[in-house]
N, C-alpha and C positions, 0 to 999 in steps of 0.2 A: 504494500500500500504506500502511496506517496505521502510524505509527511509535510512538505512545505506547500505554501499556497500556490506558488508558481508550478510546482510539479503536479498538483491537482488540476490546475487549468490545462496543463500540457496533456494530461491523460484525456480530458474531455476533447481537446483539439485533435488528438491522434485518432480517437474514435470516429470523429466526423470525416477526417481525411481518409481513413481506412474504407469507410462506406463509399465515398466518392471514387476512390481509386479502384475499388471492386467493380463499380458500375462502368468505369472507363475501360478496364481490362475486359469486361464482359462484352462491351460494345466492339472492342478491337477483335476479340476472338470470333464473335458472330459475323463480323464483316469479312474476316478471312475465310470462314467456313462457307459463307454465302457465295463469295467469289469463286472458291474451289468448286462448289456445286454447279454454278453457272458455266464454268469452263468444261466440266465433265458432261454437262447436258448438250454442249455444242451450239448453243444459241449465241451466235457471234454478235448480233445487234444488241441483245440485252447485256452481254458482257461489256461491250464498248460503252454503253450508256452508264452502267454501274461502275466502271473503272474510275471515272473522275470522282465519284462519291466515295469510293473505296479509298482512294488516295487522300481525300480530304479527311475522312474519319481517322485514318492512321496517323496523319500528321497532327491532327488535333490532340489525339491521345499522347503522342510523343511530346508535343509542346507542353502539355500539362505535367509531364514527368512520370506518368504511369508506366510507360515503356521507354526504352532508350531510342533516341533519334535514329541511330544507325540500324537498329532492329527494324524500325518502320521502313526505312529506306531499302533495306535488304528484302523485305517482304514485297514491297512495291516493285523492285527490280525483278525479282523472280517471276512475279505475276505478269509483268510486261513482256518478259522473254517468252512466257508461255503463249501470250497473245500474238506475238509476232510470228510464231510458227505456223 
């Protein structure tokens, strides 16, 4: 248990941050899964439409710090390579 007043406040703050980070990571994972499903289905037009939104979601999550910026870039790069084939 935290003893000092600042430590108590910090615990409350960390709880809030944990909740928001979980939401962001969930958003990130679902975007990646959705993109993979679209690629497997072979619907090129839907994939191209969703790709810009996919990039946006990943960069938003990376900007907030829930995932690393390089991780997001790597995911985007891999998906774009799959699209170019």
